[in-house]
PDB file of the backbone (N, CA, C, O) and the ligand in Angstrom, with CONECT records:
HET     ZN  A 101       1
ATOM      1  N   MET A   1     -23.507 100.463 -11.508  1.00  0.00           N
ATOM      2  CA  MET A   1     -22.441  99.487 -11.799  1.00  0.00           C
ATOM      3  C   MET A   1     -23.025  98.270 -12.506  1.00  0.00           C
ATOM      4  O   MET A   1     -24.064  97.745 -12.106  1.00  0.00           O
ATOM      5  N   THR A   2     -22.345  97.829 -13.558  1.00  0.00           N
ATOM      6  CA  THR A   2     -22.757  96.628 -14.267  1.00  0.00           C
ATOM      7  C   THR A   2     -21.906  95.443 -13.808  1.00  0.00           C
ATOM      8  O   THR A   2     -20.926  95.615 -13.083  1.00  0.00           O
ATOM      9  N   CYS A   3     -22.289  94.246 -14.237  1.00  0.00           N
ATOM     10  CA  CYS A   3     -21.514  93.049 -13.913  1.00  0.00           C
ATOM     11  C   CYS A   3     -20.089  93.177 -14.456  1.00  0.00           C
ATOM     12  O   CYS A   3     -19.138  92.725 -13.818  1.00  0.00           O
ATOM     13  N   THR A   4     -19.942  93.785 -15.623  1.00  0.00           N
ATOM     14  CA  THR A   4     -18.619  93.979 -16.221  1.00  0.00           C
ATOM     15  C   THR A   4     -17.766  94.886 -15.343  1.00  0.00           C
ATOM     16  O   THR A   4     -16.593  94.603 -15.101  1.00  0.00           O
ATOM     17  N   ASP A   5     -18.357  95.972 -14.872  1.00  0.00           N
ATOM     18  CA  ASP A   5     -17.636  96.888 -13.977  1.00  0.00           C
ATOM     19  C   ASP A   5     -17.238  96.173 -12.695  1.00  0.00           C
ATOM     20  O   ASP A   5     -16.127  96.323 -12.186  1.00  0.00           O
ATOM     21  N   PHE A   6     -18.176  95.399 -12.199  1.00  0.00           N
ATOM     22  CA  PHE A   6     -17.924  94.656 -10.965  1.00  0.00           C
ATOM     23  C   PHE A   6     -16.708  93.741 -11.128  1.00  0.00           C
ATOM     24  O   PHE A   6     -15.821  93.714 -10.275  1.00  0.00           O
ATOM     25  N   LEU A   7     -16.681  92.994 -12.233  1.00  0.00           N
ATOM     26  CA  LEU A   7     -15.565  92.080 -12.489  1.00  0.00           C
ATOM     27  C   LEU A   7     -14.255  92.838 -12.661  1.00  0.00           C
ATOM     28  O   LEU A   7     -13.201  92.392 -12.209  1.00  0.00           O
ATOM     29  N   ALA A   8     -14.338  93.982 -13.315  1.00  0.00           N
ATOM     30  CA  ALA A   8     -13.128  94.782 -13.546  1.00  0.00           C
ATOM     31  C   ALA A   8     -12.537  95.263 -12.228  1.00  0.00           C
ATOM     32  O   ALA A   8     -11.326  95.452 -12.119  1.00  0.00           O
ATOM     33  N   LYS A   9     -13.392  95.460 -11.225  1.00  0.00           N
ATOM     34  CA  LYS A   9     -12.936  95.989  -9.943  1.00  0.00           C
ATOM     35  C   LYS A   9     -12.654  94.892  -8.918  1.00  0.00           C
ATOM     36  O   LYS A   9     -12.196  95.163  -7.808  1.00  0.00           O
ATOM     37  N   LEU A  10     -12.931  93.665  -9.306  1.00  0.00           N
ATOM     38  CA  LEU A  10     -12.871  92.581  -8.330  1.00  0.00           C
ATOM     39  C   LEU A  10     -11.463  92.392  -7.748  1.00  0.00           C
ATOM     40  O   LEU A  10     -11.309  92.185  -6.544  1.00  0.00           O
ATOM     41  N   THR A  11     -10.452  92.464  -8.596  1.00  0.00           N
ATOM     42  CA  THR A  11      -9.083  92.284  -8.094  1.00  0.00           C
ATOM     43  C   THR A  11      -8.682  93.443  -7.181  1.00  0.00           C
ATOM     44  O   THR A  11      -8.039  93.238  -6.151  1.00  0.00           O
ATOM     45  N   ASP A  12      -9.067  94.662  -7.570  1.00  0.00           N
ATOM     46  CA  ASP A  12      -8.778  95.818  -6.718  1.00  0.00           C
ATOM     47  C   ASP A  12      -9.453  95.658  -5.362  1.00  0.00           C
ATOM     48  O   ASP A  12      -8.898  95.990  -4.315  1.00  0.00           O
ATOM     49  N   PHE A  13     -10.673  95.134  -5.428  1.00  0.00           N
ATOM     50  CA  PHE A  13     -11.453  94.916  -4.205  1.00  0.00           C
ATOM     51  C   PHE A  13     -10.684  94.022  -3.240  1.00  0.00           C
ATOM     52  O   PHE A  13     -10.628  94.299  -2.042  1.00  0.00           O
ATOM     53  N   PHE A  14     -10.098  92.960  -3.758  1.00  0.00           N
ATOM     54  CA  PHE A  14      -9.369  92.031  -2.891  1.00  0.00           C
ATOM     55  C   PHE A  14      -7.974  92.537  -2.545  1.00  0.00           C
ATOM     56  O   PHE A  14      -7.388  92.125  -1.544  1.00  0.00           O
ATOM     57  N   ASP A  15      -7.450  93.425  -3.368  1.00  0.00           N
ATOM     58  CA  ASP A  15      -6.170  94.049  -3.037  1.00  0.00           C
ATOM     59  C   ASP A  15      -6.341  95.099  -1.940  1.00  0.00           C
ATOM     60  O   ASP A  15      -5.369  95.546  -1.332  1.00  0.00           O
ATOM     61  N   GLY A  16      -7.593  95.481  -1.701  1.00  0.00           N
ATOM     62  CA  GLY A  16      -7.856  96.503  -0.696  1.00  0.00           C
ATOM     63  C   GLY A  16      -7.567  97.904  -1.204  1.00  0.00           C
ATOM     64  O   GLY A  16      -7.353  98.824  -0.414  1.00  0.00           O
ATOM     65  N   THR A  17      -7.561  98.070  -2.519  1.00  0.00           N
ATOM     66  CA  THR A  17      -7.254  99.376  -3.099  1.00  0.00           C
ATOM     67  C   THR A  17      -8.499 100.090  -3.619  1.00  0.00           C
ATOM     68  O   THR A  17      -8.402 101.054  -4.379  1.00  0.00           O
ATOM     69  N   VAL A  18      -9.665  99.610  -3.202  1.00  0.00           N
ATOM     70  CA  VAL A  18     -10.905 100.212  -3.673  1.00  0.00           C
ATOM     71  C   VAL A  18     -11.265 101.407  -2.781  1.00  0.00           C
ATOM     72  O   VAL A  18     -11.367 101.264  -1.563  1.00  0.00           O
ATOM     73  N   PRO A  19     -11.455 102.581  -3.388  1.00  0.00           N
ATOM     74  CA  PRO A  19     -11.873 103.746  -2.590  1.00  0.00           C
ATOM     75  C   PRO A  19     -13.274 103.536  -2.025  1.00  0.00           C
ATOM     76  O   PRO A  19     -14.071 102.795  -2.601  1.00  0.00           O
ATOM     77  N   PRO A  20     -13.581 104.184  -0.899  1.00  0.00           N
ATOM     78  CA  PRO A  20     -14.863 103.947  -0.208  1.00  0.00           C
ATOM     79  C   PRO A  20     -16.082 104.116  -1.086  1.00  0.00           C
ATOM     80  O   PRO A  20     -17.042 103.356  -0.959  1.00  0.00           O
ATOM     81  N   GLU A  21     -16.066 105.105  -1.984  1.00  0.00           N
ATOM     82  CA  GLU A  21     -17.259 105.324  -2.816  1.00  0.00           C
ATOM     83  C   GLU A  21     -17.456 104.180  -3.806  1.00  0.00           C
ATOM     84  O   GLU A  21     -18.585 103.827  -4.144  1.00  0.00           O
ATOM     85  N   LEU A  22     -16.329 103.598  -4.272  1.00  0.00           N
ATOM     86  CA  LEU A  22     -16.443 102.461  -5.172  1.00  0.00           C
ATOM     87  C   LEU A  22     -16.859 101.205  -4.407  1.00  0.00           C
ATOM     88  O   LEU A  22     -17.622 100.381  -4.910  1.00  0.00           O
ATOM     89  N   LEU A  23     -16.356 101.078  -3.212  1.00  0.00           N
ATOM     90  CA  LEU A  23     -16.752  99.959  -2.353  1.00  0.00           C
ATOM     91  C   LEU A  23     -18.267  99.970  -2.139  1.00  0.00           C
ATOM     92  O   LEU A  23     -18.914  98.923  -2.136  1.00  0.00           O
ATOM     93  N   ALA A  24     -18.812 101.154  -1.962  1.00  0.00           N
ATOM     94  CA  ALA A  24     -20.263 101.293  -1.792  1.00  0.00           C
ATOM     95  C   ALA A  24     -20.991 100.828  -3.047  1.00  0.00           C
ATOM     96  O   ALA A  24     -22.036 100.183  -2.960  1.00  0.00           O
ATOM     97  N   GLU A  25     -20.434 101.158  -4.228  1.00  0.00           N
ATOM     98  CA  GLU A  25     -21.046 100.724  -5.488  1.00  0.00           C
ATOM     99  C   GLU A  25     -20.998  99.203  -5.625  1.00  0.00           C
ATOM    100  O   GLU A  25     -21.957  98.569  -6.066  1.00  0.00           O
ATOM    101  N   VAL A  26     -19.851  98.633  -5.234  1.00  0.00           N
ATOM    102  CA  VAL A  26     -19.697  97.178  -5.293  1.00  0.00           C
ATOM    103  C   VAL A  26     -20.738  96.519  -4.391  1.00  0.00           C
ATOM    104  O   VAL A  26     -21.402  95.561  -4.786  1.00  0.00           O
ATOM    105  N   GLU A  27     -20.869  97.044  -3.184  1.00  0.00           N
ATOM    106  CA  GLU A  27     -21.813  96.443  -2.238  1.00  0.00           C
ATOM    107  C   GLU A  27     -23.253  96.616  -2.708  1.00  0.00           C
ATOM    108  O   GLU A  27     -24.099  95.746  -2.502  1.00  0.00           O
ATOM    109  N   GLU A  28     -23.513  97.752  -3.341  1.00  0.00           N
ATOM    110  CA  GLU A  28     -24.848  97.996  -3.888  1.00  0.00           C
ATOM    111  C   GLU A  28     -25.145  97.007  -5.012  1.00  0.00           C
ATOM    112  O   GLU A  28     -26.254  96.485  -5.123  1.00  0.00           O
ATOM    113  N   HIS A  29     -24.130  96.762  -5.843  1.00  0.00           N
ATOM    114  CA  HIS A  29     -24.326  95.835  -6.967  1.00  0.00           C
ATOM    115  C   HIS A  29     -24.584  94.416  -6.471  1.00  0.00           C
ATOM    116  O   HIS A  29     -25.507  93.756  -6.948  1.00  0.00           O
ATOM    117  N   ILE A  30     -23.786  93.939  -5.527  1.00  0.00           N
ATOM    118  CA  ILE A  30     -23.986  92.558  -5.078  1.00  0.00           C
ATOM    119  C   ILE A  30     -25.288  92.401  -4.302  1.00  0.00           C
ATOM    120  O   ILE A  30     -25.828  91.300  -4.199  1.00  0.00           O
ATOM    121  N   ALA A  31     -25.787  93.506  -3.757  1.00  0.00           N
ATOM    122  CA  ALA A  31     -27.094  93.440  -3.097  1.00  0.00           C
ATOM    123  C   ALA A  31     -28.202  93.202  -4.119  1.00  0.00           C
ATOM    124  O   ALA A  31     -29.232  92.605  -3.805  1.00  0.00           O
ATOM    125  N   GLU A  32     -27.980  93.675  -5.344  1.00  0.00           N
ATOM    126  CA  GLU A  32     -28.996  93.561  -6.394  1.00  0.00           C
ATOM    127  C   GLU A  32     -28.758  92.381  -7.319  1.00  0.00           C
ATOM    128  O   GLU A  32     -29.692  91.881  -7.946  1.00  0.00           O
ATOM    129  N   CYS A  33     -27.514  91.935  -7.407  1.00  0.00           N
ATOM    130  CA  CYS A  33     -27.148  90.928  -8.405  1.00  0.00           C
ATOM    131  C   CYS A  33     -26.681  89.665  -7.699  1.00  0.00           C
ATOM    132  O   CYS A  33     -25.582  89.614  -7.147  1.00  0.00           O
ATOM    133  N   HIS A  34     -27.520  88.661  -7.725  1.00  0.00           N
ATOM    134  CA  HIS A  34     -27.200  87.417  -7.021  1.00  0.00           C
ATOM    135  C   HIS A  34     -25.982  86.732  -7.626  1.00  0.00           C
ATOM    136  O   HIS A  34     -25.186  86.136  -6.901  1.00  0.00           O
ATOM    137  N   HIS A  35     -25.828  86.810  -8.941  1.00  0.00           N
ATOM    138  CA  HIS A  35     -24.697  86.157  -9.600  1.00  0.00           C
ATOM    139  C   HIS A  35     -23.377  86.705  -9.075  1.00  0.00           C
ATOM    140  O   HIS A  35     -22.469  85.947  -8.734  1.00  0.00           O
ATOM    141  N   CYS A  36     -23.283  88.013  -9.015  1.00  0.00           N
ATOM    142  CA  CYS A  36     -22.036  88.628  -8.557  1.00  0.00           C
ATOM    143  C   CYS A  36     -21.834  88.376  -7.064  1.00  0.00           C
ATOM    144  O   CYS A  36     -20.699  88.256  -6.604  1.00  0.00           O
ATOM    145  N   GLU A  37     -22.903  88.296  -6.326  1.00  0.00           N
ATOM    146  CA  GLU A  37     -22.804  87.988  -4.907  1.00  0.00           C
ATOM    147  C   GLU A  37     -22.179  86.608  -4.726  1.00  0.00           C
ATOM    148  O   GLU A  37     -21.300  86.423  -3.885  1.00  0.00           O
ATOM    149  N   VAL A  38     -22.640  85.640  -5.521  1.00  0.00           N
ATOM    150  CA  VAL A  38     -22.093  84.282  -5.465  1.00  0.00           C
ATOM    151  C   VAL A  38     -20.620  84.276  -5.866  1.00  0.00           C
ATOM    152  O   VAL A  38     -19.791  83.624  -5.231  1.00  0.00           O
ATOM    153  N   VAL A  39     -20.315  85.011  -6.926  1.00  0.00           N
ATOM    154  CA  VAL A  39     -18.925  85.101  -7.391  1.00  0.00           C
ATOM    155  C   VAL A  39     -18.041  85.693  -6.300  1.00  0.00           C
ATOM    156  O   VAL A  39     -16.959  85.178  -6.019  1.00  0.00           O
ATOM    157  N   LEU A  40     -18.501  86.762  -5.696  1.00  0.00           N
ATOM    158  CA  LEU A  40     -17.728  87.407  -4.638  1.00  0.00           C
ATOM    159  C   LEU A  40     -17.526  86.462  -3.460  1.00  0.00           C
ATOM    160  O   LEU A  40     -16.438  86.374  -2.891  1.00  0.00           O
ATOM    161  N   ASP A  41     -18.592  85.764  -3.112  1.00  0.00           N
ATOM    162  CA  ASP A  41     -18.534  84.840  -1.977  1.00  0.00           C
ATOM    163  C   ASP A  41     -17.553  83.706  -2.244  1.00  0.00           C
ATOM    164  O   ASP A  41     -16.723  83.388  -1.392  1.00  0.00           O
ATOM    165  N   SER A  42     -17.645  83.097  -3.421  1.00  0.00           N
ATOM    166  CA  SER A  42     -16.757  81.969  -3.733  1.00  0.00           C
ATOM    167  C   SER A  42     -15.319  82.445  -3.920  1.00  0.00           C
ATOM    168  O   SER A  42     -14.378  81.728  -3.582  1.00  0.00           O
ATOM    169  N   THR A  43     -15.147  83.645  -4.455  1.00  0.00           N
ATOM    170  CA  THR A  43     -13.796  84.193  -4.626  1.00  0.00           C
ATOM    171  C   THR A  43     -13.171  84.498  -3.273  1.00  0.00           C
ATOM    172  O   THR A  43     -11.982  84.258  -3.063  1.00  0.00           O
ATOM    173  N   THR A  44     -13.966  85.024  -2.365  1.00  0.00           N
ATOM    174  CA  THR A  44     -13.478  85.305  -1.009  1.00  0.00           C
ATOM    175  C   THR A  44     -12.973  84.031  -0.355  1.00  0.00           C
ATOM    176  O   THR A  44     -11.908  84.018   0.263  1.00  0.00           O
ATOM    177  N   LYS A  45     -13.750  82.955  -0.497  1.00  0.00           N
ATOM    178  CA  LYS A  45     -13.351  81.672   0.086  1.00  0.00           C
ATOM    179  C   LYS A  45     -12.062  81.164  -0.544  1.00  0.00           C
ATOM    180  O   LYS A  45     -11.163  80.686   0.148  1.00  0.00           O
ATOM    181  N   THR A  46     -11.984  81.273  -1.870  1.00  0.00           N
ATOM    182  CA  THR A  46     -10.780  80.828  -2.575  1.00  0.00           C
ATOM    183  C   THR A  46      -9.561  81.615  -2.113  1.00  0.00           C
ATOM    184  O   THR A  46      -8.503  81.038  -1.864  1.00  0.00           O
ATOM    185  N   ILE A  47      -9.708  82.912  -1.999  1.00  0.00           N
ATOM    186  CA  ILE A  47      -8.587  83.769  -1.612  1.00  0.00           C
ATOM    187  C   ILE A  47      -8.184  83.512  -0.164  1.00  0.00           C
ATOM    188  O   ILE A  47      -7.002  83.563   0.175  1.00  0.00           O
ATOM    189  N   ASN A  48      -9.159  83.238   0.682  1.00  0.00           N
ATOM    190  CA  ASN A  48      -8.827  82.900   2.067  1.00  0.00           C
ATOM    191  C   ASN A  48      -7.973  81.641   2.132  1.00  0.00           C
ATOM    192  O   ASN A  48      -7.065  81.541   2.958  1.00  0.00           O
ATOM    193  N   ILE A  49      -8.266  80.681   1.259  1.00  0.00           N
ATOM    194  CA  ILE A  49      -7.458  79.459   1.199  1.00  0.00           C
ATOM    195  C   ILE A  49      -6.033  79.804   0.787  1.00  0.00           C
ATOM    196  O   ILE A  49      -5.067  79.337   1.391  1.00  0.00           O
ATOM    197  N   TYR A  50      -5.918  80.628  -0.250  1.00  0.00           N
ATOM    198  CA  TYR A  50      -4.584  81.064  -0.695  1.00  0.00           C
ATOM    199  C   TYR A  50      -3.836  81.761   0.429  1.00  0.00           C
ATOM    200  O   TYR A  50      -2.655  81.500   0.659  1.00  0.00           O
ATOM    201  N   ARG A  51      -4.534  82.650   1.127  1.00  0.00           N
ATOM    202  CA  ARG A  51      -3.890  83.419   2.187  1.00  0.00           C
ATOM    203  C   ARG A  51      -3.453  82.515   3.329  1.00  0.00           C
ATOM    204  O   ARG A  51      -2.386  82.705   3.913  1.00  0.00           O
ATOM    205  N   ASN A  52      -4.283  81.533   3.639  1.00  0.00           N
ATOM    206  CA  ASN A  52      -3.935  80.604   4.708  1.00  0.00           C
ATOM    207  C   ASN A  52      -2.690  79.798   4.354  1.00  0.00           C
ATOM    208  O   ASN A  52      -1.941  79.364   5.229  1.00  0.00           O
ATOM    209  N   GLN A  53      -2.486  79.609   3.066  1.00  0.00           N
ATOM    210  CA  GLN A  53      -1.300  78.878   2.619  1.00  0.00           C
ATOM    211  C   GLN A  53      -0.128  79.817   2.352  1.00  0.00           C
ATOM    212  O   GLN A  53       0.939  79.391   1.910  1.00  0.00           O
ATOM    213  N   GLU A  54      -0.345  81.101   2.626  1.00  0.00           N
ATOM    214  CA  GLU A  54       0.667  82.136   2.384  1.00  0.00           C
ATOM    215  C   GLU A  54       1.166  82.100   0.941  1.00  0.00           C
ATOM    216  O   GLU A  54       2.341  82.331   0.659  1.00  0.00           O
ATOM    217  N   LEU A  55       0.242  81.804   0.051  1.00  0.00           N
ATOM    218  CA  LEU A  55       0.574  81.762  -1.371  1.00  0.00           C
ATOM    219  C   LEU A  55      -0.303  82.752  -2.123  1.00  0.00           C
ATOM    220  O   LEU A  55      -0.576  82.594  -3.313  1.00  0.00           O
ATOM    221  N   TYR A  56      -0.742  83.785  -1.390  1.00  0.00           N
ATOM    222  CA  TYR A  56      -1.716  84.683  -1.996  1.00  0.00           C
ATOM    223  C   TYR A  56      -1.165  85.400  -3.216  1.00  0.00           C
ATOM    224  O   TYR A  56      -0.197  86.158  -3.146  1.00  0.00           O
ATOM    225  N   ASP A  57      -1.813  85.132  -4.322  1.00  0.00           N
ATOM    226  CA  ASP A  57      -1.540  85.855  -5.554  1.00  0.00           C
ATOM    227  C   ASP A  57      -2.747  85.611  -6.443  1.00  0.00           C
ATOM    228  O   ASP A  57      -2.987  84.477  -6.857  1.00  0.00           O
ATOM    229  N   PHE A  58      -3.491  86.630  -6.735  1.00  0.00           N
ATOM    230  CA  PHE A  58      -4.720  86.442  -7.490  1.00  0.00           C
ATOM    231  C   PHE A  58      -4.373  85.858  -8.852  1.00  0.00           C
ATOM    232  O   PHE A  58      -3.776  86.541  -9.684  1.00  0.00           O
ATOM    233  N   PRO A  59      -4.744  84.598  -9.089  1.00  0.00           N
ATOM    234  CA  PRO A  59      -4.320  83.970 -10.350  1.00  0.00           C
ATOM    235  C   PRO A  59      -5.127  84.488 -11.539  1.00  0.00           C
ATOM    236  O   PRO A  59      -6.355  84.557 -11.475  1.00  0.00           O
ATOM    237  N   PRO A  60      -4.446  84.847 -12.612  1.00  0.00           N
ATOM    238  CA  PRO A  60      -5.147  85.382 -13.793  1.00  0.00           C
ATOM    239  C   PRO A  60      -6.189  84.413 -14.333  1.00  0.00           C
ATOM    240  O   PRO A  60      -7.239  84.830 -14.821  1.00  0.00           O
ATOM    241  N   GLU A  61      -5.898  83.124 -14.243  1.00  0.00           N
ATOM    242  CA  GLU A  61      -6.874  82.167 -14.779  1.00  0.00           C
ATOM    243  C   GLU A  61      -8.160  82.160 -13.960  1.00  0.00           C
ATOM    244  O   GLU A  61      -9.231  81.858 -14.487  1.00  0.00           O
ATOM    245  N   LEU A  62      -8.059  82.489 -12.679  1.00  0.00           N
ATOM    246  CA  LEU A  62      -9.264  82.604 -11.857  1.00  0.00           C
ATOM    247  C   LEU A  62     -10.100  83.783 -12.323  1.00  0.00           C
ATOM    248  O   LEU A  62     -11.322  83.685 -12.433  1.00  0.00           O
ATOM    249  N   GLN A  63      -9.446  84.878 -12.592  1.00  0.00           N
ATOM    250  CA  GLN A  63     -10.139  86.064 -13.108  1.00  0.00           C
ATOM    251  C   GLN A  63     -10.884  85.725 -14.396  1.00  0.00           C
ATOM    252  O   GLN A  63     -12.045  86.098 -14.565  1.00  0.00           O
ATOM    253  N   HIS A  64     -10.215  85.020 -15.296  1.00  0.00           N
ATOM    254  CA  HIS A  64     -10.830  84.677 -16.575  1.00  0.00           C
ATOM    255  C   HIS A  64     -11.989  83.715 -16.391  1.00  0.00           C
ATOM    256  O   HIS A  64     -13.011  83.823 -17.069  1.00  0.00           O
ATOM    257  N   ARG A  65     -11.823  82.765 -15.464  1.00  0.00           N
ATOM    258  CA  ARG A  65     -12.878  81.787 -15.217  1.00  0.00           C
ATOM    259  C   ARG A  65     -14.111  82.478 -14.646  1.00  0.00           C
ATOM    260  O   ARG A  65     -15.238  82.194 -15.049  1.00  0.00           O
ATOM    261  N   LEU A  66     -13.882  83.384 -13.707  1.00  0.00           N
ATOM    262  CA  LEU A  66     -14.991  84.127 -13.110  1.00  0.00           C
ATOM    263  C   LEU A  66     -15.703  84.957 -14.161  1.00  0.00           C
ATOM    264  O   LEU A  66     -16.932  85.007 -14.212  1.00  0.00           O
ATOM    265  N   GLU A  67     -14.914  85.602 -14.994  1.00  0.00           N
ATOM    266  CA  GLU A  67     -15.490  86.461 -16.021  1.00  0.00           C
ATOM    267  C   GLU A  67     -16.343  85.643 -16.971  1.00  0.00           C
ATOM    268  O   GLU A  67     -17.460  86.037 -17.305  1.00  0.00           O
ATOM    269  N   ALA A  68     -15.821  84.505 -17.407  1.00  0.00           N
ATOM    270  CA  ALA A  68     -16.559  83.648 -18.334  1.00  0.00           C
ATOM    271  C   ALA A  68     -17.845  83.159 -17.684  1.00  0.00           C
ATOM    272  O   ALA A  68     -18.899  83.135 -18.321  1.00  0.00           O
ATOM    273  N   SER A  69     -17.759  82.770 -16.419  1.00  0.00           N
ATOM    274  CA  SER A  69     -18.923  82.196 -15.766  1.00  0.00           C
ATOM    275  C   SER A  69     -20.002  83.245 -15.538  1.00  0.00           C
ATOM    276  O   SER A  69     -21.190  82.965 -15.698  1.00  0.00           O
ATOM    277  N   ILE A  70     -19.593  84.440 -15.169  1.00  0.00           N
ATOM    278  CA  ILE A  70     -20.609  85.463 -14.906  1.00  0.00           C
ATOM    279  C   ILE A  70     -21.210  86.001 -16.193  1.00  0.00           C
ATOM    280  O   ILE A  70     -22.396  86.329 -16.236  1.00  0.00           O
ATOM    281  N   MET A  71     -20.411  86.094 -17.229  1.00  0.00           N
ATOM    282  CA  MET A  71     -20.938  86.549 -18.516  1.00  0.00           C
ATOM    283  C   MET A  71     -21.966  85.544 -19.042  1.00  0.00           C
ATOM    284  O   MET A  71     -22.997  85.928 -19.595  1.00  0.00           O
ATOM    285  N   ALA A  72     -21.673  84.270 -18.864  1.00  0.00           N
ATOM    286  CA  ALA A  72     -22.595  83.229 -19.320  1.00  0.00           C
ATOM    287  C   ALA A  72     -23.914  83.325 -18.568  1.00  0.00           C
ATOM    288  O   ALA A  72     -24.986  83.160 -19.150  1.00  0.00           O
ATOM    289  N   ARG A  73     -23.824  83.595 -17.266  1.00  0.00           N
ATOM    290  CA  ARG A  73     -25.045  83.645 -16.451  1.00  0.00           C
ATOM    291  C   ARG A  73     -25.860  84.897 -16.706  1.00  0.00           C
ATOM    292  O   ARG A  73     -27.088  84.852 -16.776  1.00  0.00           O
ATOM    293  N   CYS A  74     -25.157  86.023 -16.846  1.00  0.00           N
ATOM    294  CA  CYS A  74     -25.866  87.303 -16.965  1.00  0.00           C
ATOM    295  C   CYS A  74     -26.333  87.557 -18.392  1.00  0.00           C
ATOM    296  O   CYS A  74     -27.389  88.156 -18.596  1.00  0.00           O
ATOM    297  N   PHE A  75     -25.581  87.121 -19.360  1.00  0.00           N
ATOM    298  CA  PHE A  75     -25.875  87.507 -20.734  1.00  0.00           C
ATOM    299  C   PHE A  75     -26.082  86.321 -21.662  1.00  0.00           C
ATOM    300  O   PHE A  75     -26.311  86.503 -22.858  1.00  0.00           O
ATOM    301  N   GLY A  76     -26.003  85.095 -21.120  1.00  0.00           N
ATOM    302  CA  GLY A  76     -26.172  83.927 -21.961  1.00  0.00           C
ATOM    303  C   GLY A  76     -24.870  83.594 -22.666  1.00  0.00           C
ATOM    304  O   GLY A  76     -23.936  84.396 -22.688  1.00  0.00           O
ATOM    305  N   PRO A  77     -24.821  82.404 -23.241  1.00  0.00           N
ATOM    306  CA  PRO A  77     -23.592  81.981 -23.915  1.00  0.00           C
ATOM    307  C   PRO A  77     -23.246  82.897 -25.069  1.00  0.00           C
ATOM    308  O   PRO A  77     -24.120  83.348 -25.809  1.00  0.00           O
ATOM    309  N   ARG A  78     -21.956  83.168 -25.213  1.00  0.00           N
ATOM    310  CA  ARG A  78     -21.542  83.987 -26.337  1.00  0.00           C
ATOM    311  C   ARG A  78     -21.608  83.180 -27.627  1.00  0.00           C
ATOM    312  O   ARG A  78     -21.229  82.009 -27.649  1.00  0.00           O
ATOM    313  N   PRO A  79     -22.091  83.802 -28.706  1.00  0.00           N
ATOM    314  CA  PRO A  79     -22.105  83.079 -29.976  1.00  0.00           C
ATOM    315  C   PRO A  79     -20.688  82.787 -30.445  1.00  0.00           C
ATOM    316  O   PRO A  79     -19.793  83.627 -30.346  1.00  0.00           O
ATOM    317  N   THR A  80     -20.511  81.601 -30.948  1.00  0.00           N
ATOM    318  CA  THR A  80     -19.190  81.233 -31.449  1.00  0.00           C
ATOM    319  C   THR A  80     -19.128  81.457 -32.947  1.00  0.00           C
ATOM    320  O   THR A  80     -20.089  81.204 -33.674  1.00  0.00           O
ATOM    321  N   LYS A  81     -18.003  81.925 -33.379  1.00  0.00           N
ATOM    322  CA  LYS A  81     -17.858  82.221 -34.804  1.00  0.00           C
ATOM    323  C   LYS A  81     -17.606  80.957 -35.599  1.00  0.00           C
ATOM    324  O   LYS A  81     -17.458  81.015 -36.820  1.00  0.00           O
TER     325      LYS A  81
HETATM  326 ZN    ZN A 101     -23.696  91.413 -11.436  1.00  0.00          ZN2+
END
């Protein structure tokens, strides 16, 4: 699993729709990738706040922010045209 795959599965992971074999891949990836581990940890905290407020809905802008931040960390800043 790559960081891109991890991000693609992140919403499913929190929806609880991840099959066990994929869950194992996710856990294997975060064991090896500190960046994704941090992302998962901070996302979990954010979602817990949403859930506590009974306003749980994974916001698309959060997904984009996470993606941008992890891509920057793992692959460096993207060149701008
Ligand atoms: Zn990663």
